DSSP file (Angstrom, degrees, kcal/mol; ACC not computed):
  #  RESIDUE AA STRUCTURE BP1 BP2  ACC     N-H-->O    O-->H-N    N-H-->O    O-->H-N    TCO  KAPPA ALPHA  PHI   PSI    X-CA   Y-CA   Z-CA
    1    1 A M              0   0    0      0, 0.0     2,-0.4     0, 0.0     7,-0.0   0.000 360.0 360.0 360.0 125.5  184.2   89.4  167.7
    2    2 A T        +     0   0    0      7,-0.1     2,-0.3     6,-0.1     6,-0.1  -0.877 360.0 168.5-107.0 132.8  182.2   87.6  170.4
    3    3 A T        -     0   0    0      3,-1.6     6,-0.2    -2,-0.4     0, 0.0  -0.837  49.2-104.9-129.8 170.4  180.4   89.5  173.2
    4    4 A E  S    S+     0   0    0     -2,-0.3    -1,-0.1     1,-0.2     4,-0.1   0.899 124.5  47.1 -60.0 -40.8  177.9   88.6  175.9
    5    5 A L  S    S+     0   0    0      1,-0.3    -1,-0.2     2,-0.1    25,-0.2   0.820 126.1  29.5 -70.7 -30.9  175.3   90.5  173.9
    6    6 A N  S >  S+     0   0    0      1,-0.1     3,-1.9    23,-0.1    -3,-1.6  -0.668  71.9 170.8-128.5  72.5  176.3   88.8  170.6
    7    7 A P  T 3  S+     0   0    0      0, 0.0    -1,-0.1     0, 0.0    -2,-0.1   0.703  77.2  50.9 -67.1 -19.5  177.7   85.4  171.6
    8    8 A K  T 3  S-     0   0    0     -6,-0.1    -6,-0.1    -4,-0.1    -4,-0.1   0.443 109.3-119.8 -95.1  -0.7  178.0   84.1  168.1
    9    9 A G    <   +     0   0    0     -3,-1.9     2,-0.1    -6,-0.2    -7,-0.1   0.801  50.9 170.4  71.3  28.3  179.9   87.1  166.9
   10   10 A L        -     0   0    0      1,-0.1    -1,-0.2     4,-0.1     2,-0.1  -0.426  30.2-129.4 -72.7 144.3  177.3   88.1  164.2
   11   11 A T     >  -     0   0    0     -2,-0.1     4,-2.5     1,-0.1     5,-0.2  -0.489  29.2-106.6 -79.9 163.6  177.5   91.3  162.4
   12   12 A R  H  > S+     0   0    0      1,-0.2     4,-2.3     2,-0.2     5,-0.2   0.882 123.1  52.7 -55.4 -40.0  174.4   93.5  162.3
   13   13 A R  H  > S+     0   0    0      2,-0.2     4,-2.2     1,-0.2    -1,-0.2   0.886 110.6  46.6 -66.8 -40.2  174.0   92.5  158.6
   14   14 A E  H  > S+     0   0    0      2,-0.2     4,-2.7     1,-0.2     5,-0.2   0.895 110.5  53.6 -66.8 -39.3  174.1   88.8  159.5
   15   15 A L  H  X S+     0   0    0     -4,-2.5     4,-2.1     2,-0.2    -2,-0.2   0.923 111.4  44.2 -60.7 -46.1  171.7   89.2  162.4
   16   16 A I  H  X S+     0   0    0     -4,-2.3     4,-2.5     2,-0.2     5,-0.2   0.911 113.7  51.5 -66.0 -42.2  169.1   90.9  160.1
   17   17 A A  H  X S+     0   0    0     -4,-2.2     4,-2.4     2,-0.2    -2,-0.2   0.920 110.3  47.5 -60.8 -44.3  169.7   88.3  157.4
   18   18 A R  H  X S+     0   0    0     -4,-2.7     4,-2.0     2,-0.2    -1,-0.2   0.921 113.2  49.0 -65.7 -43.3  169.2   85.4  159.7
   19   19 A A  H  X>S+     0   0    0     -4,-2.1     5,-1.5    -5,-0.2     4,-0.8   0.919 112.9  46.9 -61.3 -44.3  166.0   87.0  161.2
   20   20 A S  H ><5S+     0   0    0     -4,-2.5     3,-0.5    16,-0.4    -1,-0.2   0.881 111.9  50.7 -68.9 -37.6  164.5   87.7  157.8
   21   21 A A  H 3<5S+     0   0    0     -4,-2.4    -1,-0.2     1,-0.2    -2,-0.2   0.846 109.6  50.9 -67.1 -32.9  165.3   84.2  156.6
   22   22 A A  H 3<5S-     0   0    0     -4,-2.0    -1,-0.2    -5,-0.2    -2,-0.2   0.640 102.5-135.0 -78.5 -15.2  163.7   82.7  159.6
   23   23 A G  T <<5 +     0   0    0     -4,-0.8    -3,-0.2    -3,-0.5    -4,-0.1   0.760  43.6 171.3  66.1  24.6  160.5   84.8  159.0
   24   24 A A      < -     0   0    0     -5,-1.5    -1,-0.2     1,-0.1     3,-0.2  -0.331  41.5-143.1 -72.4 146.9  160.6   85.5  162.7
   25   25 A G  S    S+     0   0    0      1,-0.3     2,-0.3    -3,-0.1    -1,-0.1   0.895  92.4   5.3 -72.1 -40.0  158.3   88.1  164.2
   26   26 A F  S    S-     0   0    0      9,-0.2     2,-0.6    10,-0.1    -1,-0.3  -0.988  75.1-127.1-139.5 146.7  161.1   89.1  166.6
   27   27 A L  E     -A   34   0A   0      7,-3.4     7,-2.4    -2,-0.3     2,-0.5  -0.867  28.9-167.1 -95.3 121.4  164.7   88.0  166.7
   28   28 A V  E     +A   33   0A   0     -2,-0.6     5,-0.2     5,-0.2     2,-0.2  -0.940  17.1 154.4-116.1 129.5  165.4   86.8  170.3
   29   29 A G  E >   -A   32   0A   0      3,-2.3     2,-1.1    -2,-0.5     3,-0.8  -0.622  55.0 -45.9-134.8-166.9  169.0   86.2  171.4
   30   30 A A  T 3  S-     0   0    0      1,-0.3     3,-0.1    -2,-0.2    18,-0.0  -0.584 124.8 -17.1 -71.1 100.1  171.2   86.2  174.5
   31   31 A G  T 3  S+     0   0    0     -2,-1.1    13,-1.6     1,-0.2     2,-0.3   0.535 124.8  75.5  85.5   8.1  170.1   89.3  176.3
   32   32 A F  E <   -AB  29  43A   0     -3,-0.8    -3,-2.3    11,-0.3     2,-0.4  -0.967  52.5-158.6-147.1 162.1  168.4   91.1  173.4
   33   33 A I  E     +AB  28  42A   0      9,-2.2     9,-2.8    -2,-0.3     2,-0.3  -0.987  23.4 175.4-139.0 139.5  165.3   91.2  171.2
   34   34 A A  E     -AB  27  41A   0     -7,-2.4    -7,-3.4    -2,-0.4     7,-0.2  -0.959  34.8-102.9-143.0 157.4  165.2   92.8  167.8
   35   35 A A    >   -     0   0    0      5,-2.3     3,-1.8    -2,-0.3    -9,-0.2  -0.609  32.5-125.6 -77.4 144.4  163.0   93.4  164.9
   36   36 A P  T 3  S+     0   0    0      0, 0.0   -16,-0.4     0, 0.0   -17,-0.1   0.793 111.3  52.9 -64.1 -26.2  163.8   91.1  161.9
   37   37 A N  T 3  S-     0   0    0    -18,-0.1   -21,-0.1   -17,-0.1   -20,-0.0   0.403 113.0-118.4 -90.2   4.8  164.2   94.1  159.6
   38   38 A G  S <  S+     0   0    0     -3,-1.8     3,-0.1     2,-0.2   -22,-0.1   0.568  75.3 129.4  77.4   9.9  166.7   95.8  162.0
   39   39 A V  S    S+     0   0    0      1,-0.2     2,-0.3    -5,-0.0    -1,-0.1   0.874  78.5   3.9 -65.3 -37.2  164.5   98.9  162.6
   40   40 A W        -     0   0    0     -5,-0.0    -5,-2.3     2,-0.0     2,-0.3  -0.967  59.7-177.7-144.8 158.4  164.8   98.5  166.4
   41   41 A A  E     -B   34   0A   0     -2,-0.3     2,-0.4    -7,-0.2    -7,-0.2  -0.970   8.0-162.8-153.4 152.9  166.6   96.4  169.0
   42   42 A L  E     -B   33   0A   0     -9,-2.8    -9,-2.2    -2,-0.3     2,-0.6  -0.995  15.7-139.7-143.3 131.7  166.5   96.4  172.8
   43   43 A E  E     -B   32   0A   0     -2,-0.4     2,-0.4   -11,-0.2   -11,-0.3  -0.822  25.0-145.8 -88.0 125.3  168.9   94.9  175.3
   44   44 A V        -     0   0    0    -13,-1.6    34,-0.0    -2,-0.6    -2,-0.0  -0.732  18.1-177.6 -95.7 141.9  166.8   93.4  178.1
   45   45 A K  S    S+     0   0    0     -2,-0.4    -1,-0.1    36,-0.2    37,-0.1   0.848  76.2  13.7-105.4 -48.7  168.2   93.5  181.6
   46   46 A E  S    S+     0   0    0     35,-0.3     2,-0.2     2,-0.1    36,-0.1   0.779 114.2  65.4-103.6 -33.6  165.9   91.8  184.0
   47   47 A L  S    S-     0   0    0      1,-0.1    -3,-0.1   -16,-0.1    34,-0.1  -0.573  86.9-107.4 -91.7 151.9  163.5   89.8  181.8
   48   48 A Q    >>  -     0   0    0     -2,-0.2     4,-2.4     1,-0.1     3,-0.5  -0.528  32.3-118.3 -70.2 146.2  164.5   86.9  179.6
   49   49 A P  H 3> S+     0   0    0      0, 0.0     4,-2.7     0, 0.0     5,-0.2   0.881 115.3  52.8 -54.5 -39.4  164.4   87.9  175.9
   50   50 A E  H 3> S+     0   0    0      2,-0.2     4,-1.8     1,-0.2     5,-0.1   0.841 108.2  51.0 -65.8 -34.0  161.6   85.3  175.2
   51   51 A T  H <> S+     0   0    0     -3,-0.5     4,-2.4     2,-0.2    -1,-0.2   0.916 111.8  46.4 -68.8 -43.5  159.5   86.8  178.0
   52   52 A F  H  X S+     0   0    0     -4,-2.4     4,-2.6     2,-0.2    -2,-0.2   0.919 111.0  53.2 -63.1 -42.9  159.9   90.3  176.6
   53   53 A A  H  X S+     0   0    0     -4,-2.7     4,-2.3    -5,-0.2    -1,-0.2   0.900 110.5  47.1 -57.2 -42.4  159.1   89.0  173.1
   54   54 A T  H  X S+     0   0    0     -4,-1.8     4,-2.7     2,-0.2    -1,-0.2   0.919 111.9  50.3 -67.8 -43.0  155.9   87.4  174.4
   55   55 A L  H  X S+     0   0    0     -4,-2.4     4,-2.5     1,-0.2    -2,-0.2   0.886 109.9  51.3 -62.2 -38.7  155.0   90.6  176.3
   56   56 A L  H  X S+     0   0    0     -4,-2.6     4,-2.3     2,-0.2    -1,-0.2   0.931 111.0  46.6 -63.8 -47.8  155.6   92.6  173.1
   57   57 A Q  H  X S+     0   0    0     -4,-2.3     4,-1.9     1,-0.2    -2,-0.2   0.913 111.6  52.8 -63.7 -41.2  153.3   90.3  171.1
   58   58 A M  H  X S+     0   0    0     -4,-2.7     4,-2.1     1,-0.2    -2,-0.2   0.931 107.9  50.7 -60.7 -43.6  150.7   90.6  173.9
   59   59 A A  H  X S+     0   0    0     -4,-2.5     4,-2.1     1,-0.2    -1,-0.2   0.909 110.1  49.6 -62.8 -41.0  150.8   94.4  173.8
   60   60 A R  H  < S+     0   0    0     -4,-2.3    -1,-0.2     1,-0.2    -2,-0.2   0.836 113.1  47.8 -67.8 -28.1  150.3   94.4  170.0
   61   61 A D  H  < S+     0   0    0     -4,-1.9    -2,-0.2    -5,-0.2    -1,-0.2   0.779 110.3  50.4 -84.7 -25.7  147.3   92.0  170.5
   62   62 A I  H  < S+     0   0    0     -4,-2.1    -2,-0.2     1,-0.3    -3,-0.2   0.945 130.2  18.3 -72.9 -48.0  145.7   94.0  173.3
   63   63 A Y  S  < S-     0   0    0     -4,-2.1     2,-0.5    -5,-0.2    -1,-0.3  -0.737  86.0-169.5-121.6  82.3  145.9   97.3  171.3
   64   64 A P        +     0   0    0      0, 0.0     2,-0.4     0, 0.0    -3,-0.1  -0.596  15.7 162.9 -82.5 120.9  146.4   96.3  167.6
   65   65 A H    >   -     0   0    0     -2,-0.5     3,-1.4     3,-0.2    -2,-0.1  -0.930  23.7-161.2-135.2 110.9  147.3   99.1  165.2
   66   66 A D  T 3  S+     0   0    0     -2,-0.4    -1,-0.1     1,-0.3    -6,-0.0   0.781  91.9  53.1 -60.5 -30.1  148.7   98.0  162.0
   67   67 A K  T 3  S+     0   0    0      2,-0.1     2,-0.6    83,-0.0    -1,-0.3   0.476  91.2  87.0 -88.0  -2.6  150.2  101.4  161.3
   68   68 A V  S <  S-     0   0    0     -3,-1.4    -3,-0.2    82,-0.0    79,-0.0  -0.873  77.8-132.4-101.8 119.7  152.0  101.6  164.6
   69   69 A G    >>  -     0   0    0     -2,-0.6     3,-1.5     1,-0.1     4,-1.0  -0.208  19.8-110.1 -70.2 158.6  155.5  100.1  164.5
   70   70 A D  H 3> S+     0   0    0      1,-0.3     4,-2.9     2,-0.2     3,-0.4   0.832 111.7  70.9 -52.6 -36.1  156.8   97.6  167.1
   71   71 A E  H 3> S+     0   0    0      1,-0.3     4,-2.0     2,-0.2    -1,-0.3   0.791  97.0  50.6 -58.1 -29.3  159.3  100.3  168.3
   72   72 A Y  H <> S+     0   0    0     -3,-1.5     4,-1.6     2,-0.2    -1,-0.3   0.849 110.2  48.3 -75.8 -33.9  156.4  102.2  169.9
   73   73 A Y  H  X S+     0   0    0     -4,-1.0     4,-1.8    -3,-0.4    -2,-0.2   0.899 110.5  53.4 -68.3 -40.7  155.1   99.1  171.6
   74   74 A V  H  X S+     0   0    0     -4,-2.9     4,-1.7     1,-0.2     3,-0.4   0.942 108.5  48.9 -56.9 -50.0  158.7   98.4  172.8
   75   75 A A  H  < S+     0   0    0     -4,-2.0     4,-0.3     1,-0.2    -1,-0.2   0.856 109.9  52.9 -59.5 -36.5  158.9  101.9  174.3
   76   76 A A  H  < S+     0   0    0     -4,-1.6    -1,-0.2     1,-0.2    -2,-0.2   0.818 119.9  31.3 -69.4 -32.8  155.5  101.4  176.0
   77   77 A I  H >< S+     0   0    0     -4,-1.8     3,-2.4    -3,-0.4     4,-0.2   0.519  88.1  94.7-107.3  -5.1  156.5   98.1  177.7
   78   78 A K  G >< S+     0   0    0     -4,-1.7     3,-1.5     1,-0.3    -1,-0.1   0.734  74.0  72.0 -64.7 -17.4  160.2   98.6  178.3
   79   79 A G  G 3  S+     0   0    0     -4,-0.3    -1,-0.3     1,-0.3     6,-0.1   0.617  86.2  66.2 -69.9 -11.3  159.4   99.8  181.9
   80   80 A Y  G <  S+     0   0    0     -3,-2.4     2,-1.2     1,-0.2    -1,-0.3   0.550  78.6  85.6 -84.9  -6.9  158.5   96.2  182.8
   81   81 A D  S <  S+     0   0    0     -3,-1.5     2,-0.3    -4,-0.2   -35,-0.3  -0.396  71.4 108.4 -90.3  56.4  162.1   95.2  182.3
   82   82 A T  S  > S-     0   0    0     -2,-1.2     4,-2.5    -3,-0.1     3,-0.4  -0.873  82.9-111.0-128.4 164.2  163.0   96.2  185.9
   83   83 A A  H  > S+     0   0    0     -2,-0.3     4,-0.5     1,-0.2    -1,-0.1   0.843 118.0  53.0 -63.2 -31.9  163.9   94.4  189.0
   84   84 A E  H  4 S+     0   0    0      1,-0.2     4,-0.3     2,-0.1    -1,-0.2   0.823 119.7  31.0 -72.0 -29.8  160.6   95.5  190.6
   85   85 A S  H  > S+     0   0    0     -3,-0.4     4,-2.6    -6,-0.1     5,-0.3   0.692  95.5  88.2 -99.9 -23.4  158.4   94.2  187.7
   86   86 A A  H  X S+     0   0    0     -4,-2.5     4,-3.2     1,-0.2     5,-0.2   0.870  88.5  47.8 -52.0 -49.3  160.4   91.2  186.5
   87   87 A A  H  X S+     0   0    0     -4,-0.5     4,-2.5     1,-0.2    -1,-0.2   0.928 114.1  45.9 -57.2 -48.2  158.9   88.6  188.8
   88   88 A A  H  > S+     0   0    0     -4,-0.3     4,-2.3    -3,-0.2    -1,-0.2   0.890 116.5  45.9 -64.2 -40.6  155.3   89.6  188.2
   89   89 A V  H  X S+     0   0    0     -4,-2.6     4,-2.8     2,-0.2     5,-0.2   0.917 112.1  49.7 -67.8 -44.3  155.9   89.8  184.4
   90   90 A T  H  X S+     0   0    0     -4,-3.2     4,-1.8    -5,-0.3    -2,-0.2   0.925 114.2  45.5 -59.9 -44.8  157.7   86.5  184.3
   91   91 A E  H  X S+     0   0    0     -4,-2.5     4,-2.1    -5,-0.2    -2,-0.2   0.893 113.3  51.3 -64.6 -41.5  154.9   84.8  186.3
   92   92 A G  H  X S+     0   0    0     -4,-2.3     4,-2.1     2,-0.2    -2,-0.2   0.888 111.0  46.3 -61.2 -43.5  152.2   86.5  184.1
   93   93 A I  H  X S+     0   0    0     -4,-2.8     4,-2.4     2,-0.2    -1,-0.2   0.843 109.8  54.2 -69.6 -32.8  153.8   85.4  180.9
   94   94 A A  H  X S+     0   0    0     -4,-1.8     4,-2.2    -5,-0.2    -2,-0.2   0.906 110.4  48.0 -65.1 -42.9  154.3   81.8  182.2
   95   95 A S  H  X S+     0   0    0     -4,-2.1     4,-2.3     2,-0.2    -2,-0.2   0.895 110.5  51.2 -63.1 -41.6  150.5   81.8  183.0
   96   96 A L  H  X S+     0   0    0     -4,-2.1     4,-2.4     2,-0.2    -2,-0.2   0.895 110.4  49.0 -63.4 -40.9  149.7   83.1  179.6
   97   97 A D  H  X S+     0   0    0     -4,-2.4     4,-2.7     2,-0.2    -2,-0.2   0.888 110.4  50.5 -65.4 -40.3  151.8   80.4  178.0
   98   98 A V  H  X S+     0   0    0     -4,-2.2     4,-2.6     2,-0.2    -2,-0.2   0.908 111.5  48.5 -65.5 -40.8  150.1   77.7  180.1
   99   99 A R  H  X S+     0   0    0     -4,-2.3     4,-2.5     2,-0.2     5,-0.3   0.928 112.7  47.8 -65.1 -43.8  146.7   79.1  179.1
  100  100 A A  H  X>S+     0   0    0     -4,-2.4     4,-3.2     2,-0.2     6,-0.9   0.900 111.2  51.0 -64.0 -40.5  147.7   79.1  175.4
  101  101 A Q  H  X5S+     0   0    0     -4,-2.7     4,-1.3     4,-0.2    -2,-0.2   0.931 113.4  45.9 -61.5 -44.4  149.1   75.6  175.7
  102  102 A E  H  <5S+     0   0    0     -4,-2.6    -2,-0.2    -5,-0.2    -1,-0.2   0.903 123.8  32.2 -64.7 -41.4  145.8   74.4  177.3
  103  103 A M  H  <5S+     0   0    0     -4,-2.5    -2,-0.2    -5,-0.2    -3,-0.2   0.839 138.1  15.0 -87.6 -34.4  143.5   76.1  174.8
  104  104 A K  H  <5S-     0   0    0     -4,-3.2    -3,-0.2     2,-0.3    -2,-0.2   0.469  95.4-115.5-126.4  -7.3  145.6   76.1  171.5
  105  105 A G  S  <<S+     0   0    0     -4,-1.3     2,-0.3    -5,-0.8    -4,-0.2   0.630  85.4  71.0  81.2  14.1  148.4   73.5  172.0
  106  106 A A  S    S-     0   0    0     -6,-0.9    -2,-0.3    -9,-0.1    -1,-0.2  -0.986  89.5 -84.8-154.4 162.4  151.3   75.9  171.8
  107  107 A K    >>  -     0   0    0     -2,-0.3     3,-0.9    -7,-0.1     4,-0.7  -0.308  49.6-105.4 -66.3 157.6  152.9   78.8  173.7
  108  108 A Y  G >4 S+     0   0    0      1,-0.3     3,-1.0   -15,-0.2    -1,-0.1   0.871 119.5  49.0 -53.7 -46.0  151.4   82.2  173.2
  109  109 A L  G 34 S+     0   0    0      1,-0.2    -1,-0.3   -59,-0.1     8,-0.0   0.741 106.1  58.8 -69.0 -24.1  154.2   83.5  170.9
  110  110 A E  G <4 S+     0   0    0     -3,-0.9     2,-0.6     2,-0.0    -1,-0.2   0.598  77.4 105.1 -82.2 -12.2  154.0   80.4  168.8
  111  111 A L    <<  -     0   0    0     -3,-1.0     6,-0.1    -4,-0.7    -6,-0.0  -0.593  54.9-164.4 -72.9 116.8  150.4   80.9  167.9
  112  112 A G        +     0   0    0     -2,-0.6     2,-0.5     4,-0.0    -1,-0.2   0.736  64.5  74.2 -77.5 -24.3  150.4   82.1  164.3
  113  113 A W     >  -     0   0    0      1,-0.1     4,-1.8     2,-0.0     3,-0.3  -0.791  68.0-148.1-100.0 131.3  146.9   83.5  164.2
  114  114 A E  H  > S+     0   0    0     -2,-0.5     4,-2.9     1,-0.2     5,-0.2   0.888  99.9  58.9 -59.8 -41.2  145.9   86.7  165.9
  115  115 A R  H  > S+     0   0    0      1,-0.2     4,-1.9     2,-0.2    -1,-0.2   0.853 104.6  50.9 -61.1 -34.6  142.4   85.4  166.5
  116  116 A D  H  > S+     0   0    0     -3,-0.3     4,-1.8     2,-0.2    -1,-0.2   0.924 111.8  47.0 -65.7 -44.5  143.9   82.4  168.5
  117  117 A R  H  X S+     0   0    0     -4,-1.8     4,-2.5     1,-0.2    -2,-0.2   0.897 111.7  50.7 -64.0 -40.8  146.0   84.8  170.6
  118  118 A V  H  X S+     0   0    0     -4,-2.9     4,-3.0     1,-0.2    -1,-0.2   0.884 106.3  54.7 -63.0 -38.3  143.0   87.1  171.2
  119  119 A E  H  X S+     0   0    0     -4,-1.9     4,-1.4    -5,-0.2    -1,-0.2   0.904 109.7  47.4 -61.6 -41.2  140.9   84.2  172.3
  120  120 A V  H  X S+     0   0    0     -4,-1.8     4,-0.5     2,-0.2     3,-0.2   0.929 112.8  49.6 -65.8 -44.2  143.6   83.3  174.9
  121  121 A L  H >< S+     0   0    0     -4,-2.5     3,-1.6     1,-0.2    -2,-0.2   0.919 107.4  53.7 -62.2 -44.0  143.8   86.9  176.0
  122  122 A K  H >< S+     0   0    0     -4,-3.0     3,-1.1     1,-0.3    -1,-0.2   0.841 102.0  59.3 -59.6 -33.8  140.0   87.2  176.4
  123  123 A S  H 3< S+     0   0    0     -4,-1.4    -1,-0.3     1,-0.3    -2,-0.2   0.669 113.6  37.5 -69.9 -15.9  140.0   84.1  178.6
  124  124 A M  T X< S+     0   0    0     -3,-1.6     3,-1.7    -4,-0.5     6,-0.3   0.131  76.2 120.1-122.8  21.4  142.3   85.9  181.1
  125  125 A E  T <  S+     0   0    0     -3,-1.1    -1,-0.1     1,-0.3    -2,-0.1   0.783  77.1  51.7 -54.4 -30.7  140.9   89.5  180.9
  126  126 A E  T 3  S+     0   0    0     -4,-0.2    -1,-0.3    -3,-0.1    -2,-0.1   0.583  85.0 110.3 -84.6 -11.0  140.1   89.5  184.6
  127  127 A D  S <> S-     0   0    0     -3,-1.7     4,-2.1     1,-0.1     5,-0.2  -0.349  74.1-127.8 -68.6 145.1  143.6   88.4  185.6
  128  128 A S  H  > S+     0   0    0      1,-0.2     4,-2.0     2,-0.2     5,-0.1   0.850 107.7  55.7 -66.2 -33.8  145.6   91.0  187.4
  129  129 A F  H  > S+     0   0    0      2,-0.2     4,-2.4     1,-0.2     5,-0.2   0.939 108.0  47.7 -60.7 -46.9  148.5   90.6  185.1
  130  130 A F  H  > S+     0   0    0     -6,-0.3     4,-2.6     1,-0.2     5,-0.2   0.913 113.3  48.5 -60.9 -42.0  146.4   91.3  182.0
  131  131 A Q  H  X S+     0   0    0     -4,-2.1     4,-2.4     2,-0.2    -1,-0.2   0.837 109.1  53.5 -68.9 -32.6  144.9   94.3  183.7
  132  132 A M  H  X S+     0   0    0     -4,-2.0     4,-2.2     2,-0.2    -2,-0.2   0.948 114.2  41.3 -64.9 -49.2  148.4   95.6  184.7
  133  133 A V  H  X S+     0   0    0     -4,-2.4     4,-1.8     2,-0.2    -2,-0.2   0.912 115.8  49.1 -65.6 -44.7  149.7   95.3  181.1
  134  134 A R  H  X S+     0   0    0     -4,-2.6     4,-1.3    -5,-0.2    -2,-0.2   0.928 113.3  47.3 -60.6 -47.3  146.5   96.7  179.5
  135  135 A G  H  X S+     0   0    0     -4,-2.4     4,-0.9     1,-0.2     3,-0.2   0.888 110.6  51.3 -65.3 -40.0  146.5   99.6  181.9
  136  136 A G  H  X S+     0   0    0     -4,-2.2     4,-2.6     1,-0.2    -1,-0.2   0.816 105.7  56.9 -63.5 -32.1  150.1  100.4  181.4
  137  137 A L  H  X>S+     0   0    0     -4,-1.8     4,-2.5     2,-0.2     5,-0.9   0.817  93.3  67.9 -70.1 -32.3  149.7  100.4  177.6
  138  138 A V  H  X5S+     0   0    0     -4,-1.3     4,-0.9    -3,-0.2    -1,-0.2   0.943 118.8  20.7 -55.6 -48.4  147.0  103.1  177.7
  139  139 A T  H  X5S+     0   0    0     -4,-0.9     4,-1.5     3,-0.2    -2,-0.2   0.862 123.0  56.9 -85.8 -38.5  149.5  105.6  178.8
  140  140 A G  H  <5S+     0   0    0     -4,-2.6    -3,-0.2    -5,-0.2    -2,-0.2   0.873 120.2  28.6 -61.5 -38.6  152.7  104.0  177.7
  141  141 A L  H ><5S+     0   0    0     -4,-2.5     3,-1.1    -5,-0.2     6,-0.2   0.917 124.1  42.5 -89.1 -48.7  151.6  103.7  174.1
  142  142 A Y  H 3<<S+     0   0    0     -5,-0.9    -2,-0.2    -4,-0.9    -3,-0.2   0.567 105.0  63.8 -84.2  -9.0  149.2  106.6  173.5
  143  143 A N  T 3< S+     0   0    0     -4,-1.5     2,-0.7    -5,-0.0    -1,-0.2   0.401  74.8 108.9 -91.4   3.8  151.2  109.3  175.4
  144  144 A Q    X>  -     0   0    0     -3,-1.1     3,-1.8     1,-0.2     4,-1.0  -0.708  62.6-151.4 -80.9 115.8  154.1  109.0  172.9
  145  145 A K  T 34 S+     0   0    0     -2,-0.7     3,-0.4     1,-0.3    -1,-0.2   0.836  94.1  62.3 -55.2 -34.1  154.1  112.2  170.9
  146  146 A A  T 34 S+     0   0    0      1,-0.2     4,-0.3     2,-0.2    -1,-0.3   0.767 102.4  51.6 -66.2 -23.1  155.6  110.3  167.9
  147  147 A V  T X> S+     0   0    0     -3,-1.8     3,-1.2    -6,-0.2     4,-1.0   0.775  90.1  80.4 -81.4 -28.2  152.5  108.1  167.8
  148  148 A W  H >X>S+     0   0    0     -4,-1.0     5,-2.0    -3,-0.4     3,-0.9   0.863  86.9  53.3 -52.2 -47.2  150.0  111.0  167.7
  149  149 A P  H >45S+     0   0    0      0, 0.0     3,-0.6     0, 0.0    -1,-0.3   0.815 100.5  63.2 -63.3 -26.4  150.2  111.9  164.0
  150  150 A I  H <45S+     0   0    0     -3,-1.2    -2,-0.2    -4,-0.3    -3,-0.1   0.870 110.9  38.1 -59.7 -36.1  149.5  108.3  163.1
  151  151 A F  H <<5S-     0   0    0     -4,-1.0    -1,-0.2    -3,-0.9    -3,-0.1   0.422 118.1-110.5 -94.6  -1.7  146.1  108.7  164.7
  152  152 A G  T <<5 +     0   0    0     -4,-0.6     2,-0.4    -3,-0.6    -4,-0.1   0.583  67.8 146.2  84.2   7.1  145.6  112.2  163.5
  153  153 A Y      < -     0   0    0     -5,-2.0    -1,-0.3    -6,-0.2    -2,-0.1  -0.676  35.1-163.0 -82.2 130.6  145.8  113.7  166.9
  154  154 A Q        -     0   0    0     -2,-0.4    -1,-0.1     1,-0.3     2,-0.1   0.444  42.0-115.1 -93.6  -3.2  147.5  117.2  166.9
  155  155 A G        -     0   0    0     -7,-0.1    -1,-0.3     2,-0.0   -10,-0.0  -0.407  61.7 -13.3  97.0-177.1  148.3  117.3  170.6
  156  156 A A        -     0   0    0      1,-0.1     3,-0.2    -2,-0.1     4,-0.0  -0.311  50.6-163.4 -62.5 142.0  147.0  119.5  173.3
  157  157 A S    > > +     0   0    0      1,-0.1     5,-2.6     2,-0.1     3,-1.4   0.415  63.2  98.8-107.4  -1.8  145.1  122.5  172.1
  158  158 A Y  G > 5S+     0   0    0      1,-0.3     3,-1.3     3,-0.2    -1,-0.1   0.831  81.0  56.1 -58.4 -35.1  145.2  124.7  175.3
  159  159 A K  G 3 5S+     0   0    0      1,-0.3    -1,-0.3    -3,-0.2    -2,-0.1   0.710 108.4  48.2 -70.7 -20.1  148.1  126.7  174.0
  160  160 A Q  G < 5S-     0   0    0     -3,-1.4    -1,-0.3    -4,-0.0    -2,-0.2   0.137 131.9 -89.0-104.4  16.3  146.2  127.6  170.9
  161  161 A G  T < 5S-     0   0    0     -3,-1.3     3,-0.3    -4,-0.1    -3,-0.2   0.610  73.6 -75.8  89.5  13.4  143.0  128.6  172.8
  162  162 A G      < -     0   0    0     -5,-2.6     3,-0.2     1,-0.2    -4,-0.0  -0.396  59.4 -66.4  95.6-171.8  141.3  125.2  172.9
  163  163 A Y  S > >S+     0   0    0      1,-0.2     3,-1.6     2,-0.1     5,-1.5   0.594 104.4  91.6 -95.8 -12.6  139.5  123.2  170.3
  164  164 A I  T 3 5S+     0   0    0      1,-0.3     5,-0.4    -3,-0.3     3,-0.3   0.910 102.8  26.4 -52.0 -48.9  136.4  125.5  169.8
  165  165 A N  T 3 5S+     0   0    0      1,-0.2    -1,-0.3    -4,-0.2    -2,-0.1   0.220 114.9  70.1-101.4  15.5  138.1  127.4  166.9
  166  166 A R  T < 5S-     0   0    0     -3,-1.6    -1,-0.2    -5,-0.1    -2,-0.1  -0.259 127.7 -56.3-129.1  47.7  140.4  124.5  165.9
  167  167 A G  T > 5S+     0   0    0     -3,-0.3     3,-1.4     4,-0.0    -3,-0.1   0.540  90.0 130.2  98.6  10.0  138.2  121.8  164.3
  168  168 A F  T 3 <S+     0   0    0     -5,-1.5     3,-0.2     1,-0.3    -4,-0.1   0.899  83.6  38.1 -60.9 -40.4  135.7  121.2  167.1
  169  169 A N  T 3  S+     0   0    0     -5,-0.4    -1,-0.3    -6,-0.2    -5,-0.1   0.151  84.7 104.6 -97.7  20.9  132.7  121.6  164.7
  170  170 A D    <   +     0   0    0     -3,-1.4     2,-0.6     2,-0.0    -1,-0.2   0.146  44.4 127.4 -89.5  23.7  134.3  119.9  161.8
  171  171 A I        +     0   0    0     -3,-0.2     3,-0.1     1,-0.1    -3,-0.0  -0.678  26.9 170.1 -82.0 121.5  132.2  116.8  162.3
  172  172 A N        +     0   0    0     -2,-0.6    -1,-0.1     1,-0.1    -2,-0.0   0.358  64.6  73.0-112.8   5.7  130.5  115.9  159.0
  173  173 A W              0   0    0      1,-0.2    -1,-0.1     0, 0.0    -2,-0.1   0.472 360.0 360.0 -99.2  -1.9  129.2  112.5  160.1
  174  174 A L              0   0    0     -3,-0.1    -1,-0.2     0, 0.0    -2,-0.1   0.448 360.0 360.0 -94.0 360.0  126.4  113.7  162.4
């Protein structure tokens, strides 16, 4: 069965197998991006899948947390896949790719080493696009309740009377 989302008529199993065999960080197709292990997938509406994949890698490189899965980063940046943001994101990713090409000889997503991608990001820290993405990630990533346990955060304490009697003085490293 062929659809616009799945132009080659691949089953979910075939899609995962091809992504795993390719060793891809993300599987990018016509109108979608997915994890190679099939944990998550997202249909993109306004952005090109390659643009979204690059934005996702950029998000992971700005706030790298090995214990936080891609799906949380996807949730944090999916708000950029809108008609209002698409032009700015597309232009920003194009600029990022140009900078990566100039500095490292490949597009940003093609850079295999995190240190190379971070070097490219550091060179554009002052750019408005970088600041927009970084700022959006602060709330988009860290306001997800599902991420809090990964960091050991128990959530707001005001309903339990504050932190004074709930571990405030449990600091043993001072």
